[in-house]
C-alpha positions, 0 to 999 in steps of 0.5 A: 175807885179802882185804877190800874197803876204803875209805881215803876216802869216795866212790862205788865207785871208793873200793873197793879189794880189799886183802890184810890180816891176819885179825882176831883176836877178843876174849872177846866175839867169834868168827872166822867164815869167810865164805860169804856176806854181803849188800849193804845200802844202809847200806853204800854210804851209809857208803862215800860218807860220807852218814852221816858227821855221825852215824856217822863212820868210821875209816879204812881200813875194811872195808865190810859189816854182816851175814854167814854162814859157818862157825865151829867146824864150823857155819853161823852168821850174824849182824851185825859190831859197827858200831864195827869192820871189817865183812863183805866180806872172807874172815873177820870178827868177829862178837859173841857176842850179835849172832849165831845158829846157822843152822837146817838148811834155810837156805844161807849167802846166804839166812841172810846176806840176813836179818840186817840187812834181817830185823831191820829189819822185825822190830823195827819191826813185831813189838816197836815196833808190835805188829802184830795181826790186823785192822790195816791197815799200810802198807809203803813200798818193799815191793819192796826188801830191808827191804820184802819182808820187812816184807810177809811179816811184817805178813801172817803177823801177820794184817794187811791189808798195802798196799805201795808200789812200782813198777808192775813190782814190783806182782806181786812185792809181791803174791806176798809177801802184799800185799793192794794194791800202790800205784804210787808214780809214778802212784798216791797212797797217801793215797787208799788209806784210813788206817792203823794202822801205816806203815813208812817206809824211804824218809824225807823227803817220804814221811815227811811224807805218810805222817803224813796217812795214819795213823788217829788213834792210829796209828803211824809207824815210821821207818828212818833214810833220807833227812832228814826235814823240820823240823816234820813232826808230828802230835799225835794219832799216834806217830812212832818212829824205830826202833833196829835192835839186833841180838841172838841171840834176835831173829835165832834167831826170824827164822831160825826163820820161815824154816826153817819157811817162814813167812818166805821169804828174797829172794836176788834177786841173787848176785854173786861176791865179786869183783864187789863194786862191781858190786853196790854200783852195783845197790844204790845205783841204788834199783831193786833188787828183793829182797836182793843178796848177795856169794858166797865 
């Protein structure tokens, strides 16, 4: 089979389309013939070695984290084991407990786009922050892969949702359910009032400043992103670093919402499998709207 592999850390030039054997599943896995695989920021961060200190790769390595494809006559989607080869290939192994059948009405590209990004929005908002009607929620990077789903989830849970984004993405975020979109280049989110929950997908200085946007007793839920400066804290709020663990039950809920139209997949860019380096470049630019998906 063909697979996008790296033999050392680097930029898009480190990626090589290689022919390797089709993997063989163990008793806890199954083989999927991939039809679509999304490109997530973690993919190029791993390729560049930006996470090598906490998540070193064994090389060579097949890139990619999630996918949708055919297995035993049905369409399934899920997340590959982080310890092994990934999903930017013609075949991949998915753990039984990190995948779920794709319901009718969802195509492969849509299902693939909902795995890592969907879980990264669902777990922080539904399980950790327990967003409920009447809450005020701020979503950073609202036009991105996680943010575009997080806006929808928080809105359908009954929250008042504000998002940060560029001016060019104001209408896009509003169409997803944001009651106000704050232009991060020209506006200050700290002037938008106080929030019960902030979802930080950026880290760094944004994380520090977000502490000041919380009501007493509020919660800042953060994803692994830019390093957070030492000493950033407030004693009257909670800060939780979300652990994004795929499970069948979580994926089933996300897929049910999507099949019912409650959660709209945001597949904005589609690339042929052979164009994977270009897809990575677009993701790495930091200006991609919604999700980027490779098609096989």
